[in-house]
Structure formats: structure tokens, C-alpha cells
C-alpha positions in Angstrom: 13.3 37.4 0.0 10.5 35.0 1.1 9.1 33.0 -1.7 5.4 32.7 -1.3 3.4 29.7 -2.8 6.6 27.8 -4.0 6.2 25.5 -6.9 5.9 21.7 -6.6 5.3 18.7 -8.8 3.7 15.3 -8.2 5.4 12.8 -10.6 3.2 9.9 -11.5 2.4 7.1 -14.0 -0.7 5.6 -15.6 -2.4 2.8 -13.7 -4.8 0.3 -15.3 -7.4 1.0 -12.6 -6.6 4.7 -11.9 -4.7 4.0 -8.7 -1.6 6.2 -9.2 -3.7 8.9 -10.8 -6.0 9.0 -7.8 -3.0 9.3 -5.5 -1.4 12.0 -7.6 -4.6 14.1 -7.4 -4.8 13.7 -3.7 -1.2 14.5 -3.1 -1.5 17.6 -5.4 -4.4 19.0 -3.6 -2.6 18.2 -0.2 0.4 20.2 -1.3 -1.8 23.2 -2.3 -3.6 23.0 1.1 0.0 23.1 2.7 0.9 26.3 0.8 2.4 25.0 -2.4 1.5 25.8 -6.0 1.5 22.1 -7.3 1.0 20.5 -10.6 0.8 16.8 -11.7 3.2 15.6 -14.3 2.5 12.0 -15.7 5.5 10.5 -17.1 3.4 8.5 -19.6 1.7 11.4 -21.3 2.6 14.8 -22.9 2.5 16.5 -19.4 6.1 15.2 -19.1 7.2 17.9 -21.5 6.5 20.6 -18.8 9.1 19.0 -16.3 12.3 20.7 -17.8 10.5 24.1 -17.7 9.3 23.6 -14.2 12.8 22.6 -12.9 14.2 25.9 -14.2 11.6 28.0 -12.4 13.5 29.7 -9.5 10.4 29.2 -7.3 10.5 25.5 -7.8 11.0 23.7 -4.4 9.5 20.2 -4.2 8.9 16.9 -6.1 7.0 13.9 -4.8 6.5 10.7 -6.7 3.8 8.1 -6.7 6.0 5.0 -6.3 9.4 4.5 -7.8 8.7 4.2 -11.6 9.1 8.0 -12.1 12.6 7.6 -10.9 13.4 6.2 -14.4 12.9 9.5 -16.1 15.9 11.6 -17.1 16.4 15.4 -17.6 19.6 16.4 -19.7 20.6 12.8 -19.7 20.6 12.8 -15.8 18.5 10.8 -13.5 15.7 13.1 -12.3 17.1 13.5 -8.8 20.5 14.6 -10.1 18.8 17.2 -12.3 17.5 19.3 -9.4 19.3 21.9 -7.4 19.9 21.5 -3.6 17.1 23.8 -2.9 14.5 21.3 -4.3 13.3 18.6 -1.9 12.8 15.3 -3.7 10.5 12.7 -2.0 10.1 9.1 -3.3 6.9 7.6 -1.9 7.1 3.8 -1.9 3.8 2.3 -2.1 4.2 -1.5 -1.6 6.5 -3.5 0.5 9.8 -1.9 -0.5 11.7 -5.1 -1.5 9.5 -5.3 -4.5 10.7 -1.8 -5.7 14.3 -2.7 -4.9 14.1 -5.9 -7.1 11.9 -4.6 -9.9 13.1 -1.1 -10.4 16.9 -0.5 -11.0 16.6 3.2 -10.5 15.2 2.6 -7.0 18.4 0.8 -6.1 20.4 3.8 -7.6 18.2 6.4 -5.7 18.6 4.6 -2.4 22.3 4.7 -2.8 22.2 8.4 -3.5 19.7 9.0 -0.8 22.2 8.0 1.9 24.5 10.9 1.1 22.3 13.6 -0.4 20.4 15.8 2.1 17.5 16.9 -0.1 16.6 13.3 -1.2 14.0 11.6 1.0 12.4 8.2 1.0 8.9 7.6 2.5 7.2 4.3 2.9 3.5 3.6 3.2 4.4 0.9 5.9 6.0 1.9 9.1 8.0 -1.3 9.6 9.4 -1.0 6.1 10.4 2.6 6.8 12.6 1.3 9.7 14.1 -1.5 7.5 15.0 0.9 4.7 17.2 3.0 7.1 17.1 5.4 9.9 16.4 8.4 7.7 13.3 6.9 6.0 9.9 8.4 6.8 6.6 6.7 7.2 3.4 8.2 5.8 0.4 6.0 5.7 -2.2 6.3 3.0 -5.1 8.8 3.3 -8.6 8.3 2.6 -10.4 8.7 -0.9 -13.7 10.1 -0.1 -16.8 10.2 -2.3 -20.1 12.0 -2.1 -22.4 10.3 0.5 -25.1 8.1 -0.9 -28.7 9.2 -0.8 -31.2 6.8 0.5 -30.8 3.4 2.1 -28.0 1.0 1.3 -28.5 -1.4 -1.7 -26.8 -4.3 0.1 -27.3 -3.7 3.8 -27.1 -7.4 4.7 -23.9 -8.3 2.6 -20.2 -7.8 3.1 -17.7 -6.4 0.5 -14.3 -7.5 -0.5 -12.3 -5.5 -2.9 -9.2 -7.3 -4.1 -7.9 -9.8 -6.6 -5.9 -13.0 -6.3 -2.9 -14.1 -8.3 -1.8 -10.6 -8.9 1.2 -10.6 -6.8 4.3 -8.6 -7.6 7.1 -11.3 -7.3 9.3 -11.8 -10.4 10.2 -15.4 -9.9 7.9 -18.4 -9.7 5.6 -18.6 -6.7 3.1 -21.3 -5.7 0.1 -21.6 -3.3 2.3 -23.8 -1.1 5.0 -22.2 1.1 7.3 -25.3 0.8 7.3 -25.3 -2.9 7.9 -21.6 -3.1 10.8 -21.7 -0.8 12.2 -24.7 -2.6 12.2 -22.8 -5.9 13.6 -19.6 -4.2 16.2 -20.7 -1.8 19.5 -18.7 -1.8 19.8 -19.5 1.8 20.3 -23.2 1.1 17.8 -24.5 3.6 17.4 -28.3 3.7 14.0 -30.1 3.3 13.3 -30.4 7.0 14.1 -26.6 7.7 11.8 -25.7 4.7 9.0 -27.7 6.2 9.4 -26.1 9.6 9.4 -22.6 7.9 6.2 -23.4 5.9 4.3 -24.5 9.1 5.5 -21.4 11.0 4.1 -19.1 8.2 0.8 -20.9 8.2 0.3 -20.2 12.0 2.1 -16.9 12.5 0.2 -14.1 14.1 2.8 -11.5 12.8 1.0 -9.3 10.2 4.0 -7.6 8.7 5.1 -9.9 5.9 8.9 -9.4 6.2 8.7 -9.8 9.9 6.7 -13.0 9.6 9.1 -14.5 7.3 12.2 -13.6 9.4 10.5 -15.1 12.4 9.6 -18.2 10.6 13.2 -18.6 9.3 14.6 -17.8 12.7 16.9 -15.1 11.1 17.5 -11.5 12.2 15.7 -9.1 10.0 19.0 -7.3 9.1 20.4 -10.7 7.8 17.3 -11.1 5.6 16.8 -7.8 3.8 20.2 -7.9 1.9 20.5 -7.5 -1.9 21.3 -11.2 -2.5 18.1 -12.3 -0.8 15.7 -9.8 -1.9 14.3 -11.6 -5.0 13.6 -14.7 -2.9 12.2 -12.6 -0.1 9.6 -11.1 -2.7 8.6 -14.6 -3.7 8.0 -15.6 -0.1 6.1 -12.4 0.7 3.9 -12.8 -2.4 3.2 -16.4 -1.4 2.3 -15.2 2.1 0.0 -12.5 0.5 -1.7 -15.1 -1.7 -2.2 -17.5 1.1 -3.7 -14.9 3.5 -6.1 -13.5 1.0 -7.3 -17.0 -0.1 -7.6 -18.0 3.6 -9.9 -15.0 4.5 -12.2 -15.7 1.4 -12.3 -19.4 2.2 -13.2 -18.7 5.8 -16.1 -16.6 4.6 -17.8 -19.3 2.5 -21.5 -19.6 3.5 -21.6 -15.9 4.5 -23.2 -13.2 2.3 -20.1 -11.7 0.5 -19.6 -9.7 -2.7 -16.1 -9.8 -4.2 -15.0 -7.1 -6.6 -11.8 -8.5 -8.2 -10.3 -11.2 -10.4 -9.4 -14.9 -10.1 -11.6 -16.0 -7.1 -13.7 -18.5 -9.0 -11.3 -21.4 -8.4 -11.6 -20.8 -4.6 -15.2 -20.1 -4.1 -16.6 -22.7 -6.5 -20.4 -23.0 -6.5 -20.9 -21.3 -3.1 -24.1 -19.3 -3.8 -23.6 -17.1 -0.7 -20.5 -15.4 -2.4 -21.0 -13.3 -5.6 -18.2 -12.4 -7.9 -18.8 -8.9 -9.4 -17.0 -6.2 -11.4 -17.3 -2.5 -10.6 -18.8 -0.2 -13.3 -16.6 1.7 -14.0 -13.9 -0.6 -13.1 -11.8 2.0 -11.5 -10.3 2.3 -8.1 -12.3 5.5 -7.2 -15.5 3.5 -7.6 -14.7 1.8 -4.3 -15.7 4.7 -2.2 -19.1 4.8 -3.9 -19.7 1.1 -3.9 -18.6 0.5 -0.3 -21.4 2.8 1.1 -23.9 0.2 -0.1 -22.7 -2.6 2.1 -23.0 -3.6 5.8 -19.1 -3.5 6.0 -15.8 -4.2 4.4 -13.6 -7.2 5.0 -10.2 -6.0 4.3 -6.7 -7.7 4.4 -3.3 -6.0 4.2 -1.1 -9.1 4.2 2.2 -7.1 4.0 1.3 -4.4 6.7 1.5 -4.2 10.4 2.0 -0.5 10.8 0.2 1.4 8.1 -2.8 0.3 6.1 -4.0 0.6 2.6 -6.6 3.0 1.1 -9.5 0.6 1.2 -9.7 0.5 5.0 -9.4 4.3 5.7 -11.7 5.1 2.7 -14.4 2.9 4.0 -14.2 4.4 7.4 -14.2 7.9 5.9 -17.6 6.9 4.3 -19.0 5.6 7.5 -18.6 2.1 6.8 -17.2 -0.4 9.5 -14.4 -2.6 8.5 -12.9 -5.9 9.6 -9.1 -5.8 9.1 -6.2 -7.8 10.2 -4.6 -6.6 13.5 -3.1 -3.3 12.4 -1.6 -0.4 14.5 -3.2 2.1 12.1 -6.7 1.0 12.3 -7.3 -1.1 15.6 -8.0 1.8 17.8 -10.6 3.4 15.4 -14.4 3.2 16.0 -15.9 0.9 13.4 -12.9 -1.4 13.2 -13.2 -5.1 14.1 -9.7 -6.7 14.0 -9.0 -10.3 13.2 -6.2 -12.8 13.1 -5.6 -15.1 10.1 -7.7 -17.9 11.6 -11.1 -19.2 10.4 -12.7 -18.5 13.7 -11.3 -15.0 14.1 -12.1 -14.0 10.5 -15.8 -15.3 10.7 -16.2 -13.6 14.1 -15.1 -10.1 12.8 -17.4 -10.6 9.7 -20.3 -11.4 12.1 -19.6 -8.3 14.0 -19.8 -6.3 10.7 -23.1 -7.7 9.8 -24.6 -6.7 13.2 -22.8 -3.3 13.4 -25.3 -0.5 14.1 -23.1 2.2 15.9 -22.1 5.3 13.9 -18.7 5.3 12.3 -17.0 8.6 12.8 -14.7 9.9 10.1 -11.1 9.8 11.4 -9.7 13.3 10.8 -6.1 12.0 11.0 -6.6 10.2 7.7 -6.9 13.1 5.3 -4.1 13.6 2.8 -3.7 17.2 3.8 -3.0 16.2 7.4 -0.7 13.4 6.6 1.4 15.2 4.0 1.6 18.3 6.2 3.1 16.1 9.0 5.6 14.6 6.6 6.7 18.1 5.3 7.2 19.3 8.8 9.4 16.3 9.7 11.4 16.8 6.5 11.9 20.5 7.3 13.0 19.9 10.9 16.7 19.8 11.6 18.0 16.3 12.2 18.4 15.7 16.0 
């Protein structure tokens, strides 16, 4: 008997700025659009009580998580992925550079081990390079856009640029510094000597590789397969976080003297008394406010320091609202109308920002960045037999 409208659940968590809740809602709508009867279960509130009953429903067929934290819940004293039948597809959606989840979430390590031998378990990465590093069976699904109602009337800030990000919020669990050499000296399981540490630091300052792990492997002159091993993961996260901080600060410092509004935290120490840059807070201070606020600006200056193949929600959401972006060179956005790529050099950053301020052409909405389209493609790939 064909089961029409099979049941599905999105497992999510609370996020201080609503990020995971936004993602869960979008994934739930996308599942419904792809023929499922989906519900959201948040492991941090009373909706979690619905999970055991949902799993017993004979029509239940799919679970997708927003990140790896939901992997920590148990049903009948079993990890959630062991409490489902073989007819249920379980998808773990990794939302940041995957070594962070590997280091910070013990259940992620357990899941990845089980995934290698369990056909109905799946791993999906937001970043295409990371998907390849995780293993040949991992999938890549970039983020979709988070649209908002279109503004009425003219822009409030048509002659200013927008940055939406914070500094010093990196995910490393060991000490990192603004200096590559000091960070590597404090996180050095490879045993590099002082001269090699200096060469690695210089290489990272001038690398044109966008993907963080690839840039680090290249600077260390090590094969990637030798770098992403368990004994190096904690130090690798520290180096990636250092690179992330360096690049974010470099972009902001390069834009001093240009009309920029920054919505985020911990930038005062870098912009000083530069009157061209304003430090603001969204009201409400919620991730979804971005799609409303970005419409009021000439363009978005974005950075994805970990990503080279797959971009974050800010870039595609701005484009969906007709707002051009300046983004680091990135496979997912470079070809799109309204995108002005840049490398991490002052000249390249300022040139792209200038292009934003003078941009007048329409920015068409890229249809391939809807959650319905992206999730539908993922579900078809999962359903297809392995070649």
C-alpha cells in the first residue's frame, strides 16, 4: 500500500538569535512542499514530548536535524538514530565547518561512526568541500534564502553598506589569538618548529584559498587527508577560528573611511573613532530581521571565511530581496547577477564595496536558492540507488 503524505520531523534547538528556529521552520515548509506531513520538534521545550509518539506512527518516514546538538537526545535509553526503524531516513545537517561539530559534540562522533555502516543514516554539509572531507557518502546542500516582505517606498540608507556579523564569537574550544603564529604555537600537535610556524603564518595572511581547511592544509604543506584526523581536530578548529577572525577584521579594517553600518558585536576595538562606520543593533535583535534591514541599504558586504563551495544565508537572502552583495570568491554566488566577488586584500575589498555603492542594475531572485528546491534535490539524491 502506498503511504501518502508520510510523516516527518525537524529536530531543532533554541538559538539566542533565532537562527536554528528559522532554519527549522524553512525545512518544515520545504518538507511539506515535497510531499511530507512535517512537524518541528525542539529538544529544548515541551514539543520534545511528541517525539516518542511520532516515532511509533507507522507512517513516520524522515527526520532532519538543524545541526548536531539534537543528536544528544535519547529515546528508550538509545541515541535517537538507533531508536528509529530502517524505513525512517535520518539526516544530520551540519551547519558550520564540520571539525567544530566533531570536536564539540561527542554524539556527532558517534553518529559519524554509525553512519558509515547504516544505510538509512545520512550526513549533509552546508559546505561542499567539507562534504567531500567527511566522506564519499556525505551530501552537500547549501543554505536557502530567508525572504521577507518587500519594503514599501525608498531605501532608508541608499548610500550606505551593510555588514551583519560579530567578531570574537568563534567556535574553537582552545585559546586562539589574533596572530596566526601565537595561535599555532599554543595549538601545535604537529610539533612544528618556530621557523615553520612563521612560514605558515605568512602563508595564511596571503592565501587566496577561501575554504578554511584547504587554506590551512596548503599553508602547512600537508595533504588534507593527513590534516583532518581526530588527533589534530581541536588544533585545526583553533587555526580555522583564527583565520575566520583575521579575515573578518581585515574586511572591516579595509572599509574604514567608507559608509558602512555594522550590526554585530565586538567591533569597537577595530573601527575606533572612524565616523564613517556606525555600530548598530537590530531591533528586534533576531536573525530574521536581516532580510528586512538589508533592503534599506545599497548593498551587503559579506564574508564566509570557512566557505569556498556553499555560502551562508546572508548572501542568498540579500540577493532574494534584490540587494547586491560583495562576497569573497565563492562557487555558490560568483556567477549570480548582483554579486561582486573579492579576495582578502584591501584593494579587492574596497573595489567590490565601491561597485556596490554604484550598483544600479536590477538583482533577479535566484530561483535555485529556495529551501523547497534545495531540499527536494537532496531528497532525490538520498532516494536514488548508489551507483
